[in-house]
Biopython code that builds the backbone (N, CA, C, O; Angstrom):
import numpy as np
from Bio.PDB.StructureBuilder import StructureBuilder

atoms = [
    (1, "MET", "N", (-28.867, 34.464, -232.981)),
    (1, "MET", "CA", (-29.822, 33.803, -233.842)),
    (1, "MET", "C", (-29.892, 32.327, -233.462)),
    (1, "MET", "O", (-28.861, 31.694, -233.233)),
    (2, "ILE", "N", (-31.096, 31.781, -233.396)),
    (2, "ILE", "CA", (-31.292, 30.366, -233.112)),
    (2, "ILE", "C", (-31.090, 29.591, -234.404)),
    (2, "ILE", "O", (-31.716, 29.892, -235.421)),
    (3, "HIS", "N", (-30.233, 28.614, -234.363)),
    (3, "HIS", "CA", (-30.018, 27.799, -235.558)),
    (3, "HIS", "C", (-31.241, 26.914, -235.755)),
    (3, "HIS", "O", (-31.621, 26.161, -234.858)),
    (4, "ILE", "N", (-31.852, 27.007, -236.920)),
    (4, "ILE", "CA", (-33.112, 26.325, -237.204)),
    (4, "ILE", "C", (-33.045, 24.835, -236.923)),
    (4, "ILE", "O", (-34.014, 24.264, -236.422)),
    (5, "TYR", "N", (-31.938, 24.196, -237.228)),
    (5, "TYR", "CA", (-31.868, 22.751, -237.095)),
    (5, "TYR", "C", (-31.675, 22.299, -235.656)),
    (5, "TYR", "O", (-31.752, 21.103, -235.376)),
    (6, "ARG", "N", (-31.430, 23.210, -234.754)),
    (6, "ARG", "CA", (-31.397, 22.878, -233.328)),
    (6, "ARG", "C", (-32.757, 23.105, -232.696)),
    (6, "ARG", "O", (-33.004, 22.646, -231.580)),
    (7, "SER", "N", (-33.643, 23.804, -233.389)),
    (7, "SER", "CA", (-34.927, 24.191, -232.829)),
    (7, "SER", "C", (-36.065, 23.250, -233.190)),
    (7, "SER", "O", (-37.044, 23.154, -232.451)),
    (8, "TYR", "N", (-35.950, 22.553, -234.322)),
    (8, "TYR", "CA", (-37.039, 21.715, -234.810)),
    (8, "TYR", "C", (-36.492, 20.372, -235.279)),
    (8, "TYR", "O", (-35.348, 20.290, -235.727)),
    (9, "PRO", "N", (-37.311, 19.308, -235.178)),
    (9, "PRO", "CA", (-36.843, 18.003, -235.677)),
    (9, "PRO", "C", (-36.577, 18.068, -237.180)),
    (9, "PRO", "O", (-37.362, 18.665, -237.917)),
    (10, "TRP", "N", (-35.494, 17.472, -237.640)),
    (10, "TRP", "CA", (-35.161, 17.477, -239.054)),
    (10, "TRP", "C", (-34.420, 16.211, -239.418)),
    (10, "TRP", "O", (-33.916, 15.505, -238.545)),
    (11, "ARG", "N", (-34.355, 15.925, -240.693)),
    (11, "ARG", "CA", (-33.613, 14.779, -241.200)),
    (11, "ARG", "C", (-33.110, 15.118, -242.594)),
    (11, "ARG", "O", (-33.842, 15.685, -243.406)),
    (12, "ALA", "N", (-31.871, 14.772, -242.866)),
    (12, "ALA", "CA", (-31.330, 14.949, -244.216)),
    (12, "ALA", "C", (-31.863, 13.812, -245.075)),
    (12, "ALA", "O", (-31.717, 12.641, -244.724)),
    (13, "SER", "N", (-32.477, 14.156, -246.195)),
    (13, "SER", "CA", (-33.010, 13.111, -247.067)),
    (13, "SER", "C", (-32.142, 12.909, -248.307)),
    (13, "SER", "O", (-32.360, 11.962, -249.063)),
    (14, "ALA", "N", (-31.178, 13.770, -248.523)),
    (14, "ALA", "CA", (-30.213, 13.605, -249.620)),
    (14, "ALA", "C", (-28.894, 14.172, -249.136)),
    (14, "ALA", "O", (-28.879, 15.179, -248.428)),
    (15, "GLY", "N", (-27.795, 13.552, -249.501)),
    (15, "GLY", "CA", (-26.452, 13.837, -249.016)),
    (15, "GLY", "C", (-26.158, 15.192, -248.432)),
    (15, "GLY", "O", (-26.711, 16.202, -248.866)),
    (16, "ILE", "N", (-25.295, 15.215, -247.457)),
    (16, "ILE", "CA", (-24.864, 16.465, -246.828)),
    (16, "ILE", "C", (-23.482, 16.812, -247.370)),
    (16, "ILE", "O", (-22.603, 15.953, -247.436)),
    (17, "SER", "N", (-23.296, 18.055, -247.752)),
    (17, "SER", "CA", (-21.994, 18.495, -248.236)),
    (17, "SER", "C", (-21.620, 19.797, -247.557)),
    (17, "SER", "O", (-22.450, 20.413, -246.889)),
    (18, "ARG", "N", (-20.393, 20.214, -247.718)),
    (18, "ARG", "CA", (-19.919, 21.426, -247.055)),
    (18, "ARG", "C", (-20.558, 22.700, -247.585)),
    (18, "ARG", "O", (-20.564, 23.712, -246.884)),
    (19, "ASP", "N", (-21.091, 22.683, -248.790)),
    (19, "ASP", "CA", (-21.701, 23.899, -249.337)),
    (19, "ASP", "C", (-23.206, 23.935, -249.095)),
    (19, "ASP", "O", (-23.906, 24.763, -249.677)),
    (20, "TYR", "N", (-23.706, 23.052, -248.249)),
    (20, "TYR", "CA", (-25.117, 22.997, -247.869)),
    (20, "TYR", "C", (-26.041, 22.627, -249.028)),
    (20, "TYR", "O", (-27.249, 22.855, -248.954)),
    (21, "THR", "N", (-25.481, 22.054, -250.103)),
    (21, "THR", "CA", (-26.328, 21.584, -251.186)),
    (21, "THR", "C", (-26.870, 20.230, -250.771)),
    (21, "THR", "O", (-26.225, 19.201, -250.971)),
    (22, "THR", "N", (-28.033, 20.239, -250.207)),
    (22, "THR", "CA", (-28.621, 19.029, -249.652)),
    (22, "THR", "C", (-30.120, 19.220, -249.523)),
    (22, "THR", "O", (-30.639, 20.306, -249.784)),
    (23, "THR", "N", (-30.804, 18.184, -249.128)),
    (23, "THR", "CA", (-32.248, 18.253, -248.914)),
    (23, "THR", "C", (-32.535, 17.903, -247.466)),
    (23, "THR", "O", (-32.113, 16.854, -246.980)),
    (24, "PHE", "N", (-33.252, 18.779, -246.776)),
    (24, "PHE", "CA", (-33.646, 18.535, -245.404)),
    (24, "PHE", "C", (-35.154, 18.474, -245.306)),
    (24, "PHE", "O", (-35.857, 19.226, -245.981)),
    (25, "LEU", "N", (-35.646, 17.593, -244.480)),
    (25, "LEU", "CA", (-37.064, 17.560, -244.137)),
    (25, "LEU", "C", (-37.171, 18.139, -242.741)),
    (25, "LEU", "O", (-36.487, 17.686, -241.823)),
    (26, "LEU", "N", (-38.009, 19.120, -242.577)),
    (26, "LEU", "CA", (-38.140, 19.838, -241.316)),
    (26, "LEU", "C", (-39.583, 19.752, -240.856)),
    (26, "LEU", "O", (-40.505, 20.016, -241.628)),
    (27, "LYS", "N", (-39.778, 19.383, -239.601)),
    (27, "LYS", "CA", (-41.126, 19.333, -239.040)),
    (27, "LYS", "C", (-41.216, 20.416, -237.973)),
    (27, "LYS", "O", (-40.422, 20.453, -237.033)),
    (28, "ALA", "N", (-42.195, 21.292, -238.135)),
    (28, "ALA", "CA", (-42.367, 22.393, -237.185)),
    (28, "ALA", "C", (-43.832, 22.478, -236.774)),
    (28, "ALA", "O", (-44.724, 22.178, -237.568)),
    (29, "SER", "N", (-44.071, 22.879, -235.560)),
    (29, "SER", "CA", (-45.423, 22.973, -235.022)),
    (29, "SER", "C", (-46.068, 24.306, -235.364)),
    (29, "SER", "O", (-45.392, 25.277, -235.703)),
    (30, "ALA", "N", (-47.389, 24.330, -235.266)),
    (30, "ALA", "CA", (-48.142, 25.572, -235.474)),
    (30, "ALA", "C", (-47.572, 26.652, -234.566)),
    (30, "ALA", "O", (-47.284, 26.405, -233.394)),
    (31, "GLY", "N", (-47.414, 27.846, -235.114)),
    (31, "GLY", "CA", (-46.891, 28.963, -234.332)),
    (31, "GLY", "C", (-45.376, 29.083, -234.353)),
    (31, "GLY", "O", (-44.830, 29.994, -233.731)),
    (32, "CYS", "N", (-44.677, 28.185, -235.053)),
    (32, "CYS", "CA", (-43.209, 28.270, -235.094)),
    (32, "CYS", "C", (-42.777, 29.611, -235.689)),
    (32, "CYS", "O", (-43.502, 30.203, -236.489)),
    (33, "GLN", "N", (-41.616, 30.076, -235.303)),
    (33, "GLN", "CA", (-41.052, 31.324, -235.816)),
    (33, "GLN", "C", (-39.596, 31.056, -236.197)),
    (33, "GLN", "O", (-38.796, 30.665, -235.347)),
    (34, "VAL", "N", (-39.257, 31.259, -237.440)),
    (34, "VAL", "CA", (-37.873, 31.103, -237.890)),
    (34, "VAL", "C", (-37.366, 32.482, -238.271)),
    (34, "VAL", "O", (-37.904, 33.135, -239.165)),
    (35, "VAL", "N", (-36.330, 32.909, -237.585)),
    (35, "VAL", "CA", (-35.798, 34.262, -237.738)),
    (35, "VAL", "C", (-35.189, 34.469, -239.118)),
    (35, "VAL", "O", (-34.831, 33.500, -239.789)),
    (36, "PRO", "N", (-35.068, 35.736, -239.553)),
    (36, "PRO", "CA", (-34.419, 36.006, -240.843)),
    (36, "PRO", "C", (-33.018, 35.389, -240.879)),
    (36, "PRO", "O", (-32.236, 35.527, -239.938)),
    (37, "HIS", "N", (-32.724, 34.711, -241.982)),
    (37, "HIS", "CA", (-31.431, 34.054, -242.167)),
    (37, "HIS", "C", (-31.221, 33.794, -243.654)),
    (37, "HIS", "O", (-32.107, 34.063, -244.464)),
    (38, "TYR", "N", (-30.056, 33.273, -244.012)),
    (38, "TYR", "CA", (-29.795, 32.898, -245.400)),
    (38, "TYR", "C", (-28.760, 31.790, -245.436)),
    (38, "TYR", "O", (-28.059, 31.537, -244.455)),
    (39, "TYR", "N", (-28.679, 31.139, -246.573)),
    (39, "TYR", "CA", (-27.663, 30.135, -246.840)),
    (39, "TYR", "C", (-26.958, 30.529, -248.136)),
    (39, "TYR", "O", (-27.497, 31.296, -248.933)),
    (40, "THR", "N", (-25.776, 30.012, -248.338)),
    (40, "THR", "CA", (-25.039, 30.363, -249.552)),
    (40, "THR", "C", (-25.619, 29.679, -250.783)),
    (40, "THR", "O", (-25.507, 30.209, -251.889)),
    (41, "ALA", "N", (-26.230, 28.524, -250.615)),
    (41, "ALA", "CA", (-26.839, 27.803, -251.737)),
    (41, "ALA", "C", (-28.319, 28.179, -251.850)),
    (41, "ALA", "O", (-28.918, 28.647, -250.882)),
    (42, "GLU", "N", (-28.905, 27.973, -253.030)),
    (42, "GLU", "CA", (-30.348, 28.174, -253.218)),
    (42, "GLU", "C", (-31.115, 27.280, -252.257)),
    (42, "GLU", "O", (-30.700, 26.157, -251.970)),
    (43, "GLU", "N", (-32.233, 27.786, -251.764)),
    (43, "GLU", "CA", (-33.079, 26.987, -250.876)),
    (43, "GLU", "C", (-34.490, 26.954, -251.432)),
    (43, "GLU", "O", (-34.989, 27.940, -251.974)),
    (44, "GLN", "N", (-35.116, 25.805, -251.285)),
    (44, "GLN", "CA", (-36.499, 25.628, -251.712)),
    (44, "GLN", "C", (-37.324, 25.227, -250.504)),
    (44, "GLN", "O", (-36.923, 24.368, -249.720)),
    (45, "LEU", "N", (-38.476, 25.855, -250.362)),
    (45, "LEU", "CA", (-39.395, 25.570, -249.272)),
    (45, "LEU", "C", (-40.649, 24.959, -249.885)),
    (45, "LEU", "O", (-41.308, 25.591, -250.711)),
    (46, "VAL", "N", (-40.981, 23.739, -249.488)),
    (46, "VAL", "CA", (-42.163, 23.044, -249.993)),
    (46, "VAL", "C", (-43.032, 22.681, -248.795)),
    (46, "VAL", "O", (-42.562, 22.044, -247.852)),
    (47, "VAL", "N", (-44.287, 23.082, -248.832)),
    (47, "VAL", "CA", (-45.205, 22.810, -247.722)),
    (47, "VAL", "C", (-45.941, 21.498, -248.016)),
    (47, "VAL", "O", (-46.582, 21.347, -249.056)),
    (48, "ILE", "N", (-45.835, 20.577, -247.093)),
    (48, "ILE", "CA", (-46.491, 19.274, -247.243)),
    (48, "ILE", "C", (-47.868, 19.286, -246.596)),
    (48, "ILE", "O", (-48.832, 18.767, -247.158)),
    (49, "ARG", "N", (-47.954, 19.878, -245.416)),
    (49, "ARG", "CA", (-49.222, 19.916, -244.684)),
    (49, "ARG", "C", (-49.272, 21.212, -243.882)),
    (49, "ARG", "O", (-48.243, 21.692, -243.406)),
    (50, "GLY", "N", (-50.454, 21.770, -243.734)),
    (50, "GLY", "CA", (-50.613, 23.012, -242.987)),
    (50, "GLY", "C", (-50.344, 24.221, -243.866)),
    (50, "GLY", "O", (-50.509, 24.169, -245.084)),
    (51, "SER", "N", (-49.930, 25.303, -243.235)),
    (51, "SER", "CA", (-49.610, 26.511, -243.985)),
    (51, "SER", "C", (-48.438, 27.233, -243.343)),
    (51, "SER", "O", (-48.193, 27.126, -242.141)),
    (52, "VAL", "N", (-47.723, 27.969, -244.179)),
    (52, "VAL", "CA", (-46.522, 28.682, -243.763)),
    (52, "VAL", "C", (-46.595, 30.095, -244.322)),
    (52, "VAL", "O", (-46.949, 30.293, -245.484)),
    (53, "ILE", "N", (-46.260, 31.070, -243.497)),
    (53, "ILE", "CA", (-46.136, 32.451, -243.950)),
    (53, "ILE", "C", (-44.645, 32.690, -244.133)),
    (53, "ILE", "O", (-43.866, 32.526, -243.195)),
    (54, "THR", "N", (-44.251, 33.076, -245.333)),
    (54, "THR", "CA", (-42.828, 33.278, -245.609)),
    (54, "THR", "C", (-42.607, 34.604, -246.314)),
    (54, "THR", "O", (-43.478, 35.103, -247.026)),
    (55, "GLY", "N", (-41.451, 35.150, -246.106)),
    (55, "GLY", "CA", (-41.088, 36.405, -246.754)),
    (55, "GLY", "C", (-39.610, 36.410, -247.059)),
    (55, "GLY", "O", (-38.834, 35.653, -246.477)),
    (56, "MET", "N", (-39.226, 37.285, -247.991)),
    (56, "MET", "CA", (-37.837, 37.425, -248.374)),
    (56, "MET", "C", (-37.538, 38.918, -248.455)),
    (56, "MET", "O", (-38.391, 39.707, -248.862)),
    (57, "GLN", "N", (-36.337, 39.298, -248.071)),
    (57, "GLN", "CA", (-35.950, 40.705, -248.064)),
    (57, "GLN", "C", (-36.287, 41.355, -249.404)),
    (57, "GLN", "O", (-35.893, 40.861, -250.460)),
    (58, "GLY", "N", (-37.025, 42.471, -249.349)),
    (58, "GLY", "CA", (-37.401, 43.205, -250.543)),
    (58, "GLY", "C", (-38.685, 42.723, -251.193)),
    (58, "GLY", "O", (-39.089, 43.249, -252.230)),
    (59, "MET", "N", (-39.342, 41.716, -250.590)),
    (59, "MET", "CA", (-40.589, 41.190, -251.143)),
    (59, "MET", "C", (-41.639, 41.107, -250.036)),
    (59, "MET", "O", (-41.303, 41.093, -248.852)),
    (60, "ARG", "N", (-42.894, 41.054, -250.425)),
    (60, "ARG", "CA", (-43.960, 40.952, -249.434)),
    (60, "ARG", "C", (-44.080, 39.520, -248.929)),
    (60, "ARG", "O", (-43.687, 38.581, -249.621)),
    (61, "ASP", "N", (-44.619, 39.351, -247.733)),
    (61, "ASP", "CA", (-44.871, 38.028, -247.182)),
    (61, "ASP", "C", (-46.011, 37.361, -247.941)),
    (61, "ASP", "O", (-46.932, 38.033, -248.405)),
    (62, "VAL", "N", (-45.948, 36.047, -248.065)),
    (62, "VAL", "CA", (-47.009, 35.276, -248.699)),
    (62, "VAL", "C", (-47.333, 34.066, -247.828)),
    (62, "VAL", "O", (-46.496, 33.604, -247.052)),
    (63, "THR", "N", (-48.547, 33.565, -247.965)),
    (63, "THR", "CA", (-48.952, 32.357, -247.260)),
    (63, "THR", "C", (-48.945, 31.198, -248.245)),
    (63, "THR", "O", (-49.588, 31.250, -249.293)),
    (64, "LEU", "N", (-48.210, 30.154, -247.890)),
    (64, "LEU", "CA", (-48.171, 28.941, -248.696)),
    (64, "LEU", "C", (-48.962, 27.859, -247.977)),
    (64, "LEU", "O", (-48.830, 27.695, -246.764)),
    (65, "THR", "N", (-49.773, 27.130, -248.707)),
    (65, "THR", "CA", (-50.506, 26.000, -248.144)),
    (65, "THR", "C", (-49.951, 24.716, -248.744)),
    (65, "THR", "O", (-49.022, 24.760, -249.551)),
    (66, "ALA", "N", (-50.511, 23.572, -248.357)),
    (66, "ALA", "CA", (-50.022, 22.278, -248.829)),
    (66, "ALA", "C", (-49.821, 22.287, -250.336)),
    (66, "ALA", "O", (-50.732, 22.642, -251.084)),
    (67, "GLY", "N", (-48.640, 21.900, -250.780)),
    (67, "GLY", "CA", (-48.286, 21.909, -252.189)),
    (67, "GLY", "C", (-47.615, 23.192, -252.636)),
    (67, "GLY", "O", (-47.097, 23.259, -253.751)),
    (68, "GLY", "N", (-47.612, 24.220, -251.783)),
    (68, "GLY", "CA", (-46.987, 25.495, -252.117)),
    (68, "GLY", "C", (-45.474, 25.400, -252.104)),
    (68, "GLY", "O", (-44.892, 24.641, -251.329)),
    (69, "VAL", "N", (-44.839, 26.185, -252.975)),
    (69, "VAL", "CA", (-43.381, 26.160, -253.110)),
    (69, "VAL", "C", (-42.844, 27.589, -253.141)),
    (69, "VAL", "O", (-43.437, 28.468, -253.767)),
    (70, "ALA", "N", (-41.733, 27.812, -252.471)),
    (70, "ALA", "CA", (-41.004, 29.082, -252.553)),
    (70, "ALA", "C", (-39.544, 28.744, -252.830)),
    (70, "ALA", "O", (-39.024, 27.757, -252.309)),
    (71, "VAL", "N", (-38.885, 29.556, -253.646)),
    (71, "VAL", "CA", (-37.469, 29.353, -253.963)),
    (71, "VAL", "C", (-36.712, 30.613, -253.587)),
    (71, "VAL", "O", (-37.052, 31.711, -254.026)),
    (72, "MET", "N", (-35.685, 30.443, -252.772)),
    (72, "MET", "CA", (-34.871, 31.563, -252.331)),
    (72, "MET", "C", (-33.466, 31.402, -252.913)),
    (72, "MET", "O", (-32.824, 30.379, -252.674)),
    (73, "PRO", "N", (-32.977, 32.378, -253.666)),
    (73, "PRO", "CA", (-31.619, 32.261, -254.205)),
    (73, "PRO", "C", (-30.588, 32.309, -253.082)),
    (73, "PRO", "O", (-30.872, 32.802, -251.990)),
    (74, "GLY", "N", (-29.417, 31.807, -253.348)),
    (74, "GLY", "CA", (-28.342, 31.850, -252.363)),
    (74, "GLY", "C", (-28.121, 33.266, -251.855)),
    (74, "GLY", "O", (-28.173, 34.227, -252.623)),
    (75, "LYS", "N", (-27.878, 33.386, -250.570)),
    (75, "LYS", "CA", (-27.600, 34.640, -249.871)),
    (75, "LYS", "C", (-28.790, 35.589, -249.796)),
    (75, "LYS", "O", (-28.618, 36.747, -249.415)),
    (76, "ALA", "N", (-29.984, 35.138, -250.146)),
    (76, "ALA", "CA", (-31.193, 35.958, -249.993)),
    (76, "ALA", "C", (-31.730, 35.763, -248.576)),
    (76, "ALA", "O", (-31.973, 34.633, -248.154)),
    (77, "VAL", "N", (-31.912, 36.846, -247.852)),
    (77, "VAL", "CA", (-32.413, 36.768, -246.479)),
    (77, "VAL", "C", (-33.913, 36.482, -246.517)),
    (77, "VAL", "O", (-34.667, 37.179, -247.195)),
    (78, "TYR", "N", (-34.339, 35.452, -245.785)),
    (78, "TYR", "CA", (-35.756, 35.100, -245.727)),
    (78, "TYR", "C", (-36.108, 34.581, -244.345)),
    (78, "TYR", "O", (-35.225, 34.353, -243.518)),
    (79, "TRP", "N", (-37.387, 34.395, -244.094)),
    (79, "TRP", "CA", (-37.906, 33.949, -242.804)),
    (79, "TRP", "C", (-39.217, 33.231, -243.053)),
    (79, "TRP", "O", (-39.798, 33.327, -244.134)),
    (80, "PHE", "N", (-39.676, 32.509, -242.040)),
    (80, "PHE", "CA", (-41.018, 31.939, -242.142)),
    (80, "PHE", "C", (-41.578, 31.633, -240.766)),
    (80, "PHE", "O", (-40.848, 31.523, -239.782)),
    (81, "SER", "N", (-42.887, 31.499, -240.727)),
    (81, "SER", "CA", (-43.574, 31.107, -239.506)),
    (81, "SER", "C", (-44.689, 30.139, -239.899)),
    (81, "SER", "O", (-45.231, 30.200, -241.003)),
    (82, "CYS", "N", (-45.009, 29.261, -238.980)),
    (82, "CYS", "CA", (-46.052, 28.260, -239.214)),
    (82, "CYS", "C", (-47.377, 28.825, -238.709)),
    (82, "CYS", "O", (-47.493, 29.254, -237.561)),
    (83, "SER", "N", (-48.346, 28.814, -239.573)),
    (83, "SER", "CA", (-49.669, 29.334, -239.208)),
    (83, "SER", "C", (-50.322, 28.399, -238.199)),
    (83, "SER", "O", (-50.091, 27.190, -238.234)),
    (84, "PRO", "N", (-51.133, 28.948, -237.303)),
    (84, "PRO", "CA", (-51.859, 28.083, -236.390)),
    (84, "PRO", "C", (-52.873, 27.250, -237.162)),
    (84, "PRO", "O", (-53.339, 27.672, -238.220)),
    (85, "PRO", "N", (-53.223, 26.068, -236.648)),
    (85, "PRO", "CA", (-54.206, 25.243, -237.356)),
    (85, "PRO", "C", (-55.563, 25.942, -237.436)),
    (85, "PRO", "O", (-55.939, 26.704, -236.545)),
    (86, "THR", "N", (-56.275, 25.671, -238.504)),
    (86, "THR", "CA", (-57.621, 26.242, -238.642)),
    (86, "THR", "C", (-58.642, 25.183, -238.266)),
    (86, "THR", "O", (-58.449, 23.995, -238.524)),
    (87, "HIS", "N", (-59.702, 25.619, -237.667)),
    (87, "HIS", "CA", (-60.771, 24.706, -237.245)),
    (87, "HIS", "C", (-62.047, 25.081, -237.965)),
    (87, "HIS", "O", (-62.372, 26.262, -238.090)),
    (88, "PRO", "N", (-62.785, 24.062, -238.449)),
    (88, "PRO", "CA", (-64.041, 24.356, -239.174)),
    (88, "PRO", "C", (-65.086, 24.982, -238.286)),
    (88, "PRO", "O", (-66.187, 25.285, -238.747)),
]
sb = StructureBuilder()
sb.init_structure("model")
sb.init_model(0)
sb.init_chain("A")
sb.init_seg("    ")
for serial, (resi, resn, name, xyz) in enumerate(atoms, 1):
    if name == "N":
        sb.init_residue(resn, " ", resi, " ")
    sb.init_atom(name, np.array(xyz, "f"), 0.0, 1.0, " ", f" {name:<3s}", serial, name[0])
structure = sb.get_structure()
C-alpha cells in the first residue's frame, strides 16, 4: 500500500500526536487514487475545491464537491479519488 502522505503534498495544521489525532491539509491533483485504508482515530474529509469520489466499506460511493464533508469512524476502511476537472 502506498502511504498517502508520501504520495501527495501535505501539511499538519494542528499538532501531531502518536494516536494520529491531528489535522492534515492534503493537496491532490485531478485523477488521484487513494487506496483503501484506515486510521485508528476518526477522520474527516472536507473538500475545499474540486470534487472527490469517496467510499467506505459497506456503503456506496458518493461524490463530494466544494464544501462537502465525510466522516469516517476510527478503523473504518475507506478510499477516495479526485475527479478530473470539468470544462464548460
